[in-house]
Every structure is written in C-alpha cells, then in structure tokens.
DONUBA-401949 format. One record per residue (C-alpha): residue number from 1; x, y, z. Coordinates in steps of 0.05 Angstrom, whole numbers, plus 32768, in hexadecimal, padded with zeros to 4 digits. Example, Ala and Ser with C-alpha at 12.3 -4.5 7.8 and 13.67 -1.06 7.14 Angstrom:
# DONUBA-401949
1  80F6  7FA6  809C
2  8111  7FEB  808F
***
This chain:
# DONUBA-401949
1  83EF  741F  79CB
2  8431  7434  79ED
3  8470  7415  79DB
4  8489  73EE  7A18
5  84D3  73FB  7A01
6  84D2  7442  7A15
7  8492  7451  7A3B
8  847C  7439  7A81
9  8432  7447  7A93
10  8422  744A  7ADC
11  83E0  745D  7B04
12  83FC  7458  7B48
13  841A  7496  7B66
14  8457  7472  7B84
15  8494  7486  7B5D
16  84C2  7452  7B3D
17  8509  745D  7B3B
18  8511  7435  7AFE
19  84E5  7464  7AD8
20  84EE  74A4  7AF5
21  8539  74AB  7AFF
22  8557  74D3  7AC8
23  8595  74BC  7AA4
24  85D1  74E3  7AA0
25  85DD  751F  7AD1
26  85AB  7556  7AEC
27  85B6  7588  7AB6
28  8573  759F  7A91
29  8597  75A8  7A4D
30  8578  757C  7A18
31  85C4  7569  7A01
32  85CF  7548  7A45
33  858E  752D  7A5C
34  857F  74E8  7A42
35  853A  74E0  7A63
36  84F9  7506  7A60
37  84C7  74F5  7A97
38  8484  7506  7A84
39  8441  74FF  7AA6
40  83FB  750C  7A96
41  83B4  74F2  7AAA
42  8391  74EC  7A68
43  8371  74A8  7A56
44  8391  7486  7A1B
45  8356  748A  79ED
46  8346  74D2  79FD
47  8355  7507  79CB
48  838D  7522  79F1
49  83A8  74D9  7A01
50  83AA  74C7  79BB
51  83C9  7509  79A5
52  83FD  7508  79DB
53  8410  74C3  79CC
54  8422  74D6  7987
55  8448  7510  79A2
56  8474  74E4  79CD
57  847E  74BC  7989
58  8497  74F8  7965
59  84C3  7510  79A1
60  84E3  74CE  79A0
61  84EF  74D1  7953
62  8510  7515  795C
63  8536  7503  799C
64  8552  74BA  798C
65  8581  74BE  79C7
66  854A  74D4  79FA
67  851F  749E  7A20
68  84D7  74B5  7A30
69  84BC  7498  7A73
70  8471  74A8  7A76
71  8443  749C  7AAE
72  83F9  74A2  7AA9
73  83DE  74C1  7AEE
74  8398  74C8  7B0C
75  837E  7512  7B08
76  8372  750D  7B52
77  83BA  74F5  7B61
78  83DB  752D  7B43
79  83A5  7561  7B5C
80  83B3  754C  7BA5
81  83F7  7543  7BA5
82  8419  7572  7B6F
83  8440  759E  7BA0
84  8465  7561  7BBD
85  846D  753B  7B7D
86  848E  7574  7B56
87  84B8  7590  7B90
88  84DC  754D  7B8D
89  8516  7536  7B5C
90  84EC  74F6  7B4F
91  84B8  751D  7B2E
92  84A9  7526  7AE2
93  84CD  7557  7AB3
94  848C  7568  7A92
95  8449  755D  7AAD
96  83FD  756A  7A9F
97  83E0  7596  7AD5
98  83A0  75B9  7AE3
99  839B  7605  7AD5
100  8384  763C  7B00
101  8393  7660  7B3E
102  838A  7627  7B6F
103  83B9  75F7  7B48
104  83E9  7611  7B17
105  83E8  7657  7B33
106  83F3  7642  7B7A
107  8430  7615  7B61
108  844F  764D  7B3A
109  8449  767F  7B74
110  8471  764B  7B9D
111  84A9  7648  7B68
112  849A  75FD  7B59
113  8490  760C  7B0D
114  84BD  7623  7AD7
115  84B3  7667  7AB5
116  84A4  7657  7A6B
117  849D  76A0  7A56
118  84D9  769F  7A29
119  84C9  765E  7A0D
120  8482  7670  79FD
121  849B  76AF  79D9
122  84D6  768D  79B4
123  84AC  764F  799E
124  846C  7675  798B
125  8440  7656  79BF
126  8426  769B  79D0
127  840E  76A8  798A
128  83E7  7669  7987
129  83BA  7678  79C5
130  8382  76AD  79C5
131  837B  76DC  79FC
132  834B  76B2  7A23
133  8370  7673  7A1D
134  83B3  7694  7A32
135  8394  76A7  7A73
136  83A0  7666  7A93
137  83E8  7661  7A7B
138  8400  76A1  7AA1
139  8402  76B6  7AEC
140  841B  76ED  7B13
141  8441  76EC  7B50
142  8408  76DB  7B7D
143  83F3  769F  7B4C
144  83B8  76C1  7B31
145  83AB  76B0  7AE8
146  83A5  76E1  7AAF
147  83E6  7708  7AB3
148  8430  76FE  7AC5
149  8459  76CA  7AA8
150  844F  7688  7A86
151  844E  764C  7AB1
152  8428  7619  7A87
153  8414  760E  7A3D
154  83D4  75F0  7A29
155  83CB  75D2  79EA
156  837D  75C3  79E5
157  833E  75E7  7A01
158  8308  75CA  7A29
159  82C2  75DC  7A42
160  8283  75BE  7A65
161  8249  75A9  7A3F
162  820C  757A  7A43
163  8217  7533  7A29
164  81D6  7511  7A13
165  81C0  74CB  79FE
166  819B  74D2  79BD
167  8179  7491  79C3
168  815D  74A1  7A06
169  8143  74E7  79F3
170  8121  74C9  79B2
171  8103  7491  79D9
172  80E2  74C2  7A0E
173  80D2  74F6  79DA
174  8102  752A  79FB
175  811E  7563  79CE
176  8160  7580  79D7
177  8158  75BD  7A04
178  816E  7603  79F3
179  815A  7627  7A32
180  8160  7611  7A7C
181  8113  760F  7A82
182  8113  75DD  7A47
183  8149  75B4  7A69
184  811E  75B2  7AA9
185  80E2  759D  7A81
186  810D  7567  7A5F
187  8126  754B  7AA3
188  80DB  754A  7ABD
189  80C8  751E  7A82
190  8104  74ED  7A92
191  80EE  74EC  7ADA
192  80A3  74DE  7ACB
193  80BD  74A3  7AA2
194  80E7  748C  7AE1
195  8127  749D  7AC1
196  815B  74C6  7AEA
197  816C  74FC  7AB7
198  81AF  7515  7AC9
199  81E9  74EB  7ADE
200  8215  7509  7B15
201  8255  74FF  7B3E
202  8256  751F  7B80
203  8298  7505  7B9A
204  82C1  7529  7B65
205  82BC  7566  7B35
206  827B  755E  7B0C
207  8247  7576  7B42
208  8278  75B7  7B4D
209  8273  75C1  7B00
210  822A  75BC  7AFB
211  8222  75E8  7B39
212  824F  761D  7B12
213  8226  7615  7AD2
214  81E7  7625  7AF9
215  820A  7665  7B12
216  8221  767A  7ACF
217  81D8  7673  7AB8
218  81D0  76B4  7ADC
219  8216  76D4  7ADD
220  823A  770B  7AB9
221  8282  7714  7AAA
222  8286  7743  7AE6
223  8275  7708  7B17
224  82A6  76D6  7AF3
225  82DE  770B  7AFA
226  82CE  7715  7B45
227  82C8  76CC  7B53
228  8307  76B6  7B2A
229  8333  76F2  7B2A
230  831E  7719  7B69
231  830A  7756  7B42
232  82CF  7761  7B74
233  82AC  7746  7BAE
234  8286  7703  7BA8
235  8247  76FF  7BCF
236  8238  76B2  7BD8
237  81F4  76BE  7BF3
238  81DA  76E1  7BB6
239  81CF  76CE  7B6F
240  81EE  76B1  7B47
241  820C  7683  7B7C
242  81CE  7680  7BA5
243  81A1  766D  7B6B
244  81D0  7638  7B52
245  81CF  7619  7B9A
246  8183  761E  7B9C
247  817B  7601  7B54
248  81AC  75C9  7B63
249  8184  75B7  7BA3
250  8140  75B7  7B7E
251  815D  758B  7B48
252  816F  7555  7B7F
253  812D  755C  7B9F
254  8108  7552  7B5B
255  8133  7513  7B4C
256  8159  7531  7B12
257  8199  751C  7B3A
258  819D  74DF  7B60
259  81B0  74E5  7BAC
260  81D6  74A6  7BA2
261  8209  74CB  7B72
262  8224  74F2  7BAE
263  825A  74BB  7BB5
264  8266  74B0  7B6B
265  82A6  74C0  7B48
266  82AE  74E1  7B04
267  82BE  74A2  7AE7
268  827F  7484  7B02
269  8254  74BB  7AE3
270  8276  74B1  7AA1
271  826B  7467  7AA3
272  8223  7470  7AB2
273  821B  7497  7A74
274  8244  746C  7A48
275  821B  7430  7A5D
276  81DA  7457  7A4E
277  81BD  7457  7A91
278  81B3  74AA  7A95
279  819C  74D3  7A58
280  81CD  750F  7A6B
281  820B  7523  7A92
282  8224  7569  7A99
283  8270  7566  7A93
284  82AD  7577  7A65
285  82CA  756E  7A1F
286  8300  7542  7A3D
287  82CC  7508  7A3B
288  82BF  750F  79F0
289  82F5  74E3  79D3
290  82E5  74AE  7A04
291  829C  74B1  79F5
292  82A9  74AC  79AB
293  82D4  746E  79B9
294  82A6  7449  79E6
295  825F  745C  79E4
296  8235  742B  79B6
297  81F7  7458  79B4
298  81E7  749A  798F
299  81FB  74D4  79B8
300  820C  751D  79B3
301  8217  755B  79D9
302  81FE  75A4  79E4
303  8213  75E5  7A04
304  81F2  75EC  7A4D
305  81AF  760B  7A34
306  81A4  7654  7A3A
307  81EA  7664  7A52
308  8219  7697  7A37
309  8250  7684  7A67
310  826B  763D  7A70
311  829D  761B  7A9D
312  82DA  7614  7A71
313  831F  762C  7A60
314  835F  7616  7A3D
315  836C  75D0  7A49
316  839C  75B9  7A81
317  83E2  75D1  7A7E
318  8423  75B5  7A6C
319  8450  75C9  7AA7
320  8496  75C1  7AB0
321  84AE  75B7  7AFD
322  84E8  75E2  7B17
323  8508  75A0  7B24
324  8505  7588  7AE1
325  854B  7568  7ACA
326  8536  756E  7A83
327  8517  75B3  7A7A
328  852F  75B7  7A2B
329  8510  7577  7A1C
330  84D0  7587  7A41
331  84CD  75C6  7A14
332  84D3  75A1  79D4
333  849D  756D  79EC
334  8470  75A6  79F9
335  847F  75C5  79B6
336  846E  7585  7991
337  8427  7585  79B3
338  8419  75CA  7991
339  8427  75B0  794E
340  83F1  75AE  7916
341  83F7  7562  7914
342  83E9  755C  7960
343  83B4  7592  795E
344  838F  756C  7928
345  8393  752C  794C
346  8373  754C  7985
347  833B  7565  795A
348  8331  7523  7936
349  832A  74FE  7976
350  82F7  7527  799C
351  8323  755E  79BB
352  8321  75A7  79B7
353  8363  75BE  7992
354  837D  7609  799D
355  839C  760D  7958
356  8381  75DD  7922
357  836A  75E7  78DE
358  8320  75D9  78E1
359  8323  75BF  789C
360  834C  7584  78B5
361  8316  7569  78EA
362  82F3  7531  78C8
363  82B6  7520  78F5
364  827E  754E  78F7
365  8270  753E  793F
366  82B6  7552  794D
367  82B0  7591  7927
368  8270  75A5  794D
369  829A  759C  798F
370  82CB  75CD  7975
371  8299  75FC  7959
372  8271  75FF  799A
373  82B5  760E  79C0
374  82C5  7646  798B
375  8280  7662  7994
376  828D  766A  79E2
377  82CF  7683  79DA
378  82B8  76B7  79A8
379  8287  76D6  79D8
380  82B8  76D2  7A12
381  8290  769B  7A2F
382  82C7  7675  7A51
383  82BB  767B  7A9F
384  82F2  764D  7AB8
385  82E0  761B  7AF1
386  82C1  7623  7B34
387  82FB  7602  7B5D
388  8333  7630  7B40
389  8332  7671  7B69
390  8354  765A  7BA7
391  837E  761F  7BBC
392  835D  75E2  7BD6
393  8314  75F9  7BBD
394  830E  75BE  7B99
395  8300  7591  7BD5
396  82D7  75C8  7BF4
397  82A9  75C5  7BB7
398  82A5  757A  7BB8
399  8295  7576  7C01
400  825F  75AF  7BFB
401  823A  7594  7BC2
402  8237  754D  7BDE
403  820D  756B  7C11
404  81DD  7585  7BE0
405  81DC  7543  7BBC
406  81CE  7519  7BFA
407  81A4  7551  7C15
408  81CA  7557  7C54
409  81D5  75A2  7C4C
410  81A6  75D9  7C35
411  81B8  7609  7BFE
412  81C8  763E  7C35
413  81F4  760F  7C5A
414  8219  75FA  7C17
415  8227  7644  7C03
416  823F  7652  7C4C
417  8270  761B  7C47
418  828C  7634  7C05
419  8291  767E  7C17
420  82BF  7672  7C54
421  82F9  764F  7C2E
422  82EF  767A  7BF3
423  82F9  76BE  7C1E
424  8331  769D  7C43
425  8357  7687  7C07
426  834E  76CD  7BE2
427  836A  76EE  7C1D
428  83AA  76BF  7C1D
429  83B0  76CB  7BD4
430  83B0  7716  7BDB
431  83E0  7711  7C14
432  8417  76EE  7BE8
***
C-alpha cells in the first residue's frame, strides 16, 4: 500500500493545490525541482500498479530530497480531458497515457508532449524495445505513429485474449476452442444450458475490441496498415469490417451477448466474470493481475481462436507534458520502470514485461501469458486497437456498437456511422 507520508491517491479529476503545486521554482532541472507529480490509472493490485508502486519507492530512495505526489486517475478521465490537463501548469510532470494516433499522436502534433528522443537513445530505452513495440513510442509531425521522434515510453506489452471460467467449461462439457467455429459451437452449448456465454461492456471499450477481433479474423497486414497507418483505402462496406459487423449482430441475436450489456462499463463486465456469472470475456492482459488476485475459482485464457492478428501493442506510455516542471526527475522515474527488477515484478504479477528474463517468472500461468504475447509478436501479429486511427474515434465506436448490442441499428447502419468520422479524421490528419 502507499505511504501516506509522501503519496496522495485521488480518483476525482479535480486538482488539489496541496498535492499538485511543485515546491521550488519552475525549473525542470532535477537539481532544483523538489516535487515529482505523477499520475496513472492502474489499479493497485494490477501488475503495473504493483510494479510502479515499487518504482516510486526506488525513486524516493534515490532522490531523498524529492517528494512524489501521486494521483490515481480513471482511464476515462484522462482519455477525455488529457489536452486540457497537460496544457495546464497544474498538470502532472509524468503521466500514463494511451498510445496511438488519436491520443499520444494527437497531443504530440499539438506540441503538448516533450520530445524524448535524446533520452531514449542516451538511456538505452530504444535498445529495449522491439520494432513492433517501438511503433507506439514514435510519432511524425502529423501525429501518426511508427516514425519520427519519441513522445512516450512503454515498459510493458498488452494484447486482447479470451478469459474463461474453467469450472463452467467443465460443468457444461465445453472444450477450449481453437477455431472460430469451435468457439461458436461452445457458445451454442452454453446458450442451450441457459447460460449467456460472453460477458460484454457496450458503454466502454470491450465491444469495440470484440468487433475488431472479429474483423482481424479475416484481415491481413495490408488492411491493418491501411486502417491504422493510412497506407491504403479502407472500405467499410466490405470484408473484413462488414463480416465483423454481421457476425457481432448474429452473436447478439443468438444470445451469445446480452442486449442488457449495452449500458455496462468495462468494470461491470470484469466483475461479472470475477463473480462467475459468465463463462468468457474478450478483453486485455491488463485484467490478468487483478484476476489472479481476486478470482476464487479456476480460470485461464487463450488467444482469440483462429486469428493470426490480435488487438494489442506496447502498453500505455509514460509521457512528459511540455509543461512539466520536473522533466529530469520524470526521465529518472521512467528509467526506473525499465530496470530488470521492475520488469520482473510486472511479469510475476500477471503483466507482460517488454524486457524481463523469462527464467525469473515463477508462475506457469504468468509464463503462458508472456509466451502467448511473444508468439503474437514473433509473427508480427499485433494489430493495435480499433479506436486509434483518428481523434474522437473511441466515442464513435462505443456509440455505434451500442446500437448493435441493443439492436437499434443494423450492421450496415453501424458501418455507415463508423465510416464518416474515420474518413473525416484521416483527411484532417493528412492536412496537418
């Protein structure tokens, strides 16, 4: 747990002068700054939360004259208000932020994030990341990921998988599927037994990630590069997006996904799974540590069956706002999170480290999580996330897919509602 002497936890977005005002002057020099203001949105018992708590302790040990003021924010709070937050002198010195064109890329193009290129080279961060993981750290002048300067540093990986309740699978005689057809058959079995097979959240990101996984079942790298990097045209009325919308719609009609889930948040979906109410959820590795800590029954995970490509990427980024009053201290903290000790903590608490010694990972389940991620990255299988391409697309996806879940929109109408904002966003980015 956090030590109250130096760490202040907060979940409200309102800023407290007592915890956010830096001591000393406005210099970013480590010799002069005496406060490091740090924000992230990981739960305390998640792999990253555990590891970053330890990173804060190490930072304090190595900087005895510096006070860390930490605030835990909600993902949605930072997602919706990041530009306003970090364009203010009351914002953090270092912050966890979502990666991709629509988030870190957008802020970098607006001059709101500090260029970390020199630090990445000098401190060796560039050497610790594979090319695919480095993609989300670098952005060009338009804010498009994959090239240009470093504006963020990831210290873990993440990917979307299927979590399943082993006890419910055994109770109903369901085998772990290895193809999409087998997964469909498994869900039919659960429906026949009166069990809704797939937990879902329509009010936040999970619906969009399932939609994208279904699209990736028929996608190739050319589609991914066109959709994410604008390397070609994207036809929203053709496969793989059309088949994804149709399959999603069919899964709702068949009872695989409850229409009531349209209004549920990701936390609601996670709690449903942790309480044993649903056999499966499709979501990310960020749940893993919490599930290990809180689930009382036997559970495990498997890659989305049959897919070569999977939603996933490097983890979220440590970014340093241009307004940071303690940039050198922020760089020191980021550097600590890249050390072997912190990487091993991530791996041993259900996370996916980007640079850990596999022999130091103790739990076979944790090892399998990392092995599956490595298998995906080795076949160039990371496809990023569906809301990344353009600013504001997260809300567009949520609204559109709620329409599929509550059956107020047809697949064709959903695809139409996704296409317009996407094309407009790409045109705006190309015009930067």
